[in-house]
C-alpha positions in Angstrom: 0.0 0.0 0.0 1.3 3.5 -0.8 2.6 5.2 2.3 0.6 8.4 1.7 -2.6 6.3 1.5 -1.7 4.3 4.6 -0.9 7.4 6.7 -4.0 9.0 5.4 -6.1 6.1 6.6 -4.4 6.2 10.0 -5.0 9.9 10.3 -8.7 9.5 9.4 -9.2 6.8 11.9 -7.6 9.0 14.6 -9.9 11.8 13.7 -13.0 9.6 13.8 -12.0 8.2 17.2 -11.5 11.7 18.5 -14.9 12.8 17.2 -16.6 9.8 18.8 -14.9 10.5 22.1 -15.9 14.1 22.0 -19.5 13.3 21.1 -19.6 10.9 24.0 -18.4 13.5 26.4 -20.6 16.3 25.2 -23.7 14.3 24.6 -26.3 15.5 22.1 -27.8 18.6 23.8 -26.4 22.2 23.6 -26.5 24.1 26.8 -26.9 27.8 26.0 -27.3 29.1 29.5 -24.8 32.0 29.7 -24.1 31.1 33.3 -22.9 27.6 32.5 -19.3 27.0 31.3 -17.5 24.0 29.9 -13.7 23.5 30.4 -11.3 20.7 29.7 -9.0 19.3 32.3 -6.4 17.1 30.5 -3.0 15.7 31.4 -1.6 15.3 34.9 -4.2 17.7 36.4 -7.0 15.6 34.8 -9.6 13.3 36.1 -8.8 12.2 39.7 -8.8 8.4 40.0 -9.7 8.6 43.7 -12.3 11.2 43.2 -12.5 14.8 44.4 -10.9 14.1 47.8 -8.1 16.4 48.9 -6.8 13.7 51.3 -6.1 11.6 48.2 -4.4 14.4 46.3 -7.2 16.4 44.7 -5.8 20.0 44.5 -2.8 19.3 46.8 -1.0 16.3 45.6 1.3 15.9 42.5 -0.4 19.0 41.1 -1.6 22.0 43.2 -4.7 23.9 42.2 -8.0 25.3 43.4 -10.1 22.3 44.6 -13.4 24.1 43.9 -15.5 21.9 46.2 -13.3 22.6 49.3 -11.9 25.7 50.9 -8.3 26.1 52.1 -6.9 28.0 55.1 -4.9 30.3 52.8 -5.3 31.3 49.2 -3.2 33.2 46.6 -3.7 36.7 45.5 -3.1 38.0 42.0 0.6 38.3 42.7 0.9 34.8 44.1 1.2 36.0 47.7 -0.6 34.0 50.5 -3.7 35.7 52.0 -6.4 34.5 54.3 -9.3 32.3 53.1 -10.7 30.1 55.9 -8.0 31.5 58.2 -8.3 34.9 59.9 -4.6 35.0 60.7 -1.8 32.9 62.2 1.1 33.1 64.6 4.3 31.0 64.7 6.1 30.2 68.0 9.7 31.5 68.3 11.0 27.9 67.9 8.9 27.4 64.8 7.2 24.3 66.2 3.7 25.6 66.8 1.5 27.4 64.2 -1.7 28.8 65.7 -4.4 29.6 63.1 -7.6 31.5 63.6 -10.6 30.2 61.7 -13.6 32.1 60.4 -16.9 31.6 62.4 -19.3 32.2 59.5 -18.5 29.2 57.2 -20.9 26.3 56.5 -20.3 23.2 54.5 -22.5 22.5 51.5 -24.8 20.3 53.7 -25.5 23.3 56.0 -23.3 22.2 58.9 -20.9 24.7 60.4 -17.2 24.4 59.7 -15.1 24.7 62.8 -11.5 24.2 64.0 -12.3 20.6 64.7 -12.8 19.9 61.0 -9.5 21.6 60.2 -7.6 19.6 62.8 -9.3 16.4 61.6 -8.4 17.1 58.0 -4.7 17.5 58.7 -4.5 14.6 61.1 -6.3 12.4 58.6 -3.9 13.5 55.9 -0.9 12.6 58.1 -2.2 9.0 58.7 -3.7 8.3 55.3 -1.8 6.8 52.4 -2.1 9.9 50.2 0.1 12.1 48.0 0.4 14.6 50.8 3.7 14.7 52.8 2.6 15.4 56.3 5.5 13.5 57.9 6.6 16.6 59.8 3.2 17.2 61.4 3.1 15.9 64.9 -0.5 16.9 65.7 -3.3 19.3 64.8 -5.5 20.2 67.7 -8.6 22.4 67.9 -8.2 24.7 70.9 -11.8 26.0 70.4 -14.2 26.3 67.6 -12.2 29.1 65.9 -8.6 28.2 66.7 -6.4 25.3 65.6 -2.9 24.6 66.7 -0.4 22.7 64.5 2.5 21.1 66.3 5.5 20.2 64.0 8.3 17.8 64.7 10.8 20.3 63.5 10.5 23.8 62.0 9.2 23.9 58.4 9.5 27.2 56.6 7.2 26.0 53.8 4.3 25.0 56.0 2.4 27.9 54.5 2.0 25.9 51.4 0.3 23.1 53.3 -2.1 25.7 54.7 -2.6 27.0 51.2 -3.5 23.8 49.3 -5.0 21.3 51.7 -8.8 21.4 51.2 -10.8 21.1 54.4 -13.3 18.2 54.8 -16.1 17.6 57.3 -15.0 15.5 60.3 -18.6 14.3 60.8 -19.3 13.3 57.2 -15.9 12.1 56.0 -15.6 8.5 54.7 -12.4 7.8 52.8 -14.2 5.1 50.7 -17.0 7.3 49.5 -15.9 10.9 49.9 -14.2 11.2 46.5 -17.5 10.5 44.8 -19.7 12.5 47.2 -17.5 15.3 48.5 -18.9 17.7 51.1 -17.0 21.0 51.3 -17.2 24.7 51.8 -15.8 25.9 48.4 -17.7 27.9 45.8 -19.0 24.7 44.1 -20.6 21.3 44.8 -20.2 18.2 42.7 -23.5 17.5 41.0 -22.6 14.6 38.7 -19.5 12.6 37.8 -19.5 10.4 34.7 -16.2 8.7 35.1 -13.9 8.8 32.1 -15.9 11.6 30.6 -17.0 14.6 32.7 -17.8 16.1 36.1 -20.5 18.8 36.6 -20.3 21.3 39.4 -23.0 23.6 40.6 -22.7 26.7 42.7 -22.7 26.2 46.5 -25.4 28.5 47.9 -23.6 28.3 51.3 -20.3 29.7 50.0 -19.1 32.6 52.2 -17.0 34.3 49.6 -17.8 36.3 46.5 -20.4 34.5 44.5 -19.2 33.2 41.2 -20.9 34.4 38.0 -21.0 30.9 36.6 -23.5 28.7 38.3 -22.4 25.5 36.7 -19.0 24.2 35.5 -18.7 21.1 33.3 -15.2 19.6 33.3 -14.3 17.4 30.4 -11.5 14.9 30.6 -10.1 14.2 27.1 -7.5 11.5 27.1 -5.9 12.3 23.8 -4.5 15.6 22.4 -6.6 15.0 19.2 -9.8 14.9 21.3 -8.9 18.1 23.1 -8.4 19.9 19.7 -11.7 18.4 18.4 -13.5 19.8 21.5 -12.1 23.3 20.7 -13.0 23.0 17.0 -16.5 21.9 17.8 -17.0 25.1 19.7 -18.8 23.2 22.5 -16.3 24.1 25.3 -15.4 27.6 26.5 -11.9 26.9 27.8 -9.6 24.2 26.3 -6.1 23.5 27.4 -4.0 23.5 24.2 -1.8 20.5 23.6 1.6 21.0 22.2 0.5 19.8 18.8 -2.0 22.7 18.7 0.2 25.6 19.6 0.5 26.8 16.0 -3.2 26.5 15.3 -5.9 29.0 15.4 -9.5 28.1 16.2 -12.4 30.4 15.1 -14.1 32.1 18.0 -11.3 31.5 20.4 -8.1 33.3 21.4 -5.0 31.7 22.7 -4.4 32.8 26.3 -1.0 32.1 27.8 -0.3 31.6 31.5 3.3 31.5 32.9 4.0 28.5 35.0 7.0 27.2 36.9 6.4 23.9 35.0 10.1 23.1 34.6 10.8 20.3 32.2 14.2 18.7 32.0 16.3 15.5 31.9 17.6 13.6 34.9 21.3 12.7 34.9 21.9 9.8 37.2 24.5 11.1 39.6 26.2 7.9 40.8 28.4 5.5 39.0 27.3 1.9 38.5 28.8 -0.1 41.3 26.2 -2.9 41.6 24.2 -1.1 44.1 20.4 -1.6 44.1 17.4 0.4 45.2 15.3 -0.8 48.1 13.1 -2.6 45.5 16.1 -4.3 43.7 16.4 -2.0 40.7 19.8 -1.0 39.3 21.5 2.2 40.4 24.2 4.2 38.6 25.4 5.2 35.2 29.1 5.3 34.3 28.5 8.1 31.7 26.2 10.6 33.5 28.0 9.7 36.8 30.9 11.8 35.5 30.3 15.5 36.3 32.1 16.5 33.1 29.4 14.8 31.0 26.7 16.6 33.0 28.3 20.0 32.8 29.1 19.7 29.1 25.5 18.9 28.3 24.3 21.9 30.3 26.7 24.3 28.6 26.6 22.8 25.1 22.9 22.4 24.3 20.8 25.2 22.8 17.8 25.6 25.0 16.4 28.6 23.0 16.2 26.3 19.9 14.1 23.9 21.9 11.9 26.7 23.2 11.3 27.8 19.6 11.0 24.4 17.9 9.2 22.3 20.6 7.3 24.8 22.6 6.6 27.3 19.7 7.9 30.1 21.8 5.5 29.4 24.7 8.2 28.8 27.3 11.2 30.3 29.0 14.8 28.9 29.0 15.4 27.1 32.3 18.9 26.1 33.5 18.9 25.6 37.3 15.3 24.3 37.8 14.5 27.5 39.9 15.5 30.2 37.4 12.1 31.9 37.6 11.2 31.3 41.3 11.3 33.8 44.1 14.2 31.8 45.6 16.4 31.6 42.5 20.2 32.2 42.5 21.5 34.3 39.6 24.9 32.6 40.0 23.3 29.3 39.1 21.8 30.6 35.8 24.2 29.8 33.0 24.7 30.7 29.4 24.3 27.7 27.1 24.7 27.0 23.4 28.5 27.0 23.8 29.7 23.7 22.1 33.3 25.0 22.2 33.3 25.3 26.1 31.4 21.9 26.4 34.0 20.1 24.3 36.8 21.6 26.4 35.2 20.3 29.5 35.0 16.8 28.0 38.6 17.0 26.6 40.0 18.1 30.0 38.2 15.2 31.7 39.6 12.6 29.3 36.5 12.0 27.2 38.0 11.8 23.6 37.0 10.3 20.3 40.0 8.0 19.8 38.6 5.8 17.0 36.9 8.6 15.0 33.4 7.2 15.2 32.0 10.5 16.5 31.5 9.2 20.0 33.8 10.1 22.8 35.2 7.4 25.1 37.0 7.4 28.5 38.8 4.4 29.8 37.0 2.2 27.3 33.5 3.5 28.2 31.8 5.2 25.3 29.8 8.4 26.0 26.5 6.7 25.2 23.4 6.4 27.3 19.7 5.7 26.9 17.2 8.5 27.5 13.7 7.5 28.6 10.5 9.5 28.0 6.8 8.9 28.4 5.6 7.5 25.1 2.2 9.2 25.3 3.7 12.7 25.8 4.5 14.6 22.6 6.4 17.4 24.4 8.8 15.0 26.2 9.4 13.0 23.1 10.2 16.2 21.1 12.6 17.4 23.9 14.4 14.0 23.9 14.8 14.1 20.1 16.2 17.6 19.9 18.6 17.1 22.8 19.9 13.8 21.3 20.6 15.6 18.0 22.4 18.5 19.7 24.5 16.1 21.8 25.9 14.4 18.7 28.0 17.6 18.0 29.5 17.2 21.5 30.5 13.6 20.8 27.8 12.2 23.2 25.5 9.5 21.8 22.0 9.5 23.3 19.7 6.6 22.4 16.0 7.3 22.8 13.3 5.0 24.3 9.7 5.8 24.7 8.0 3.8 27.4 5.5 3.8 30.2 5.9 5.4 33.7 6.2 2.1 35.5 9.3 1.3 33.4 10.7 4.8 33.9 10.3 4.6 37.6 12.0 1.2 37.8 15.0 2.5 35.7 15.3 6.1 36.7 18.3 5.7 39.0 20.4 4.3 36.1 18.9 5.8 32.9 18.2 9.5 32.3 14.6 10.4 31.7 12.5 13.4 30.8 10.7 14.7 33.9 9.0 17.9 35.0 8.1 19.7 38.2 5.1 22.0 38.5 5.2 23.8 41.8 6.4 27.1 43.3 6.9 25.4 46.7 10.6 25.2 47.5 10.0 22.1 49.7 8.9 20.2 46.5 11.1 21.9 43.9 14.3 22.0 45.9 14.2 20.0 49.2 12.6 16.8 47.9 14.3 17.2 44.5 17.9 17.4 45.8 18.0 16.2 49.4 19.4 12.6 49.9 17.1 11.8 52.8 15.0 9.3 51.0 17.6 8.6 48.2 17.2 5.3 46.3 13.9 4.6 47.9 11.6 2.6 45.6 8.7 5.1 45.9 10.7 8.4 45.8 10.3 9.8 42.4 11.2 13.3 43.7 14.9 12.7 43.5 14.9 10.5 40.4 18.6 10.7 39.6 19.9 9.8 43.1 21.6 13.1 43.7 23.5 13.1 46.9 25.7 15.8 48.4 26.0 16.1 52.2 27.0 19.8 52.0 23.9 20.6 49.9 21.8 18.6 52.4 23.0 20.9 55.2 22.0 24.0 53.3 18.6 22.5 52.5 18.1 21.5 56.1 18.9 25.0 57.2 16.4 26.5 54.7 13.7 24.1 55.9 14.4 24.9 59.6 13.9 28.7 59.1 10.9 30.0 60.9 10.1 32.5 58.2 9.4 31.6 54.6 10.9 34.8 53.1 14.0 34.4 55.1 14.5 30.9 53.7 14.6 32.0 50.1 18.3 32.9 50.0 19.2 29.5 51.5 17.1 27.6 48.9 19.0 29.5 46.2 22.4 29.0 47.9 21.9 25.2 47.5 21.9 25.7 43.7 25.3 27.4 43.7 27.7 28.0 46.6 30.6 29.3 44.6 32.7 26.6 46.3 32.4 23.8 43.7 29.3 22.2 45.1 25.6 22.9 44.6 22.9 21.2 42.5 23.0 23.8 39.7 24.4 23.4 36.2 27.9 24.9 36.8 28.7 22.9 39.9 27.2 19.4 40.5 25.0 19.8 37.4 22.6 17.2 38.7 19.9 17.8 36.0 19.8 19.1 32.5 16.9 21.5 32.9 15.4 22.7 29.6 12.5 25.2 29.9 9.6 26.4 31.9 6.6 25.5 29.6 3.7 27.9 29.8 0.1 26.7 30.1 -1.9 27.7 27.0 -5.6 27.7 26.6 -8.1 28.3 23.8 -10.6 30.6 25.4 -13.8 31.8 23.8 -13.7 35.4 23.0 -16.7 36.2 25.1 -15.2 34.8 28.3 -13.5 37.2 30.7 -11.1 35.2 33.0 -10.3 38.2 35.2 -6.7 38.7 36.5 -4.3 36.1 35.3 -3.1 33.8 38.2 0.6 33.3 38.6 0.3 29.5 38.4 -0.8 28.3 35.0 -2.0 24.9 36.0 -4.2 26.6 38.7 -6.0 28.7 36.1 -9.3 28.5 38.0 -8.0 29.8 41.3 -9.9 33.1 40.5 -13.0 31.4 39.2 -15.2 33.9 41.1 -13.9 36.6 38.8 -14.8 34.9 35.6 -17.9 36.0 33.6 -19.4 36.2 30.1 -18.9 39.5 28.3 -21.7 39.0 25.8 -24.5 39.2 28.3 -25.8 42.0 30.4 -26.6 39.7 33.4 
């Protein structure tokens, strides 16, 4: 069969499947109520397997976002600063071990029961004891002192505890059941869950008991497209108001929509296994170490030699910022850890000086009989990560480094991440997640610790990270978080010292938004684009 015909048939089948999937999600009726809105929630933020339960990660697990159904103690203002939500204020003891938080006295759950400090204490204690995505290991106890005061006792000071107060949705102590809550959540947020058609959509209606500004939109329908083609078909059908744009659609225009871009600290990069292969195994018996990336010269050369701007233009279509340290665009960045790249000459000198030379003229450097070759893993269902891997492997050839690509599933990646580089991303502004868990050796080589996937370990960096975490003031900790990236003394997780990662870019979140939708002030976290849902409205109606 002619290849053009064959590929045409495949493309047609993909389109038909996408149309069927979209039709299934949207049904046959058109909802023209101006106070109803339809949005897509694809990717890692997407449909929660365990339901809309914050204690199982909804809104506060791998991804952080407005949980809609629940309220949180703190929320973020338009500049990303923490302000009160359920909380009326908080005090921290001089030793940093006790956080005393005042709670509003005018809040009711959607079932008309009052929310008190007992519900707050229960939520955090339950999060600590449950098998959830939340890391509450440092919480000793949460205790209600009275109906409007809760006291959190920590095992050790934690400068980033504000983030836990910001993202953990509060559940009702009296009505919580871990087995059923995700399907029938009771909360105090602006919306209640009306209907959940698993695999397709969830419908939320306004919570009449909500204590804050009442949202304009009285109903939100979330669609959960599994494929990029389905997301694009939803936009082209015109039956959704806000559609997250897959990377394959960044160059497209859709009639009736505008492309709205949100900055996000969604740093994407490549892990570079830090240790050499010595026969060591993880706690689960998987191999540890890579004799190529275990050499700091390889890691530094890649960081200096690749052209990140080319990747931003070719892969992200310009909707990204170059990222070199993993925290370039965070409040706690370190200018000394931000490097200039696209310098193959400097990269080659690093390799030459370290003894990596191409002795046999095959274009691949060797050192002590070991060729500069390694396998790079990426998720086979992620177009962006595949594209990153492809461009980096092509650029590395000029340096004499041979990168062999392998698309696979996440179970395989997790089992091999301590020995094979892989394309990962982080999506948080919380330094505990982006810096402490990413680079501290505390849980190194643990089978379930994907937060330090390259096995980075430096006791001097650990000491800086520990000091940052023990600070009693978040703002005071920022300099220490940045210091861990570059100390100026030859150690630090950044690209010009230990070079533990090959960070590539911060990928913006892009959405096709109908032109009659006003999304209010842009939030500072692109994946949390509905954090200001109470500001959204239609502009084509006088209501």
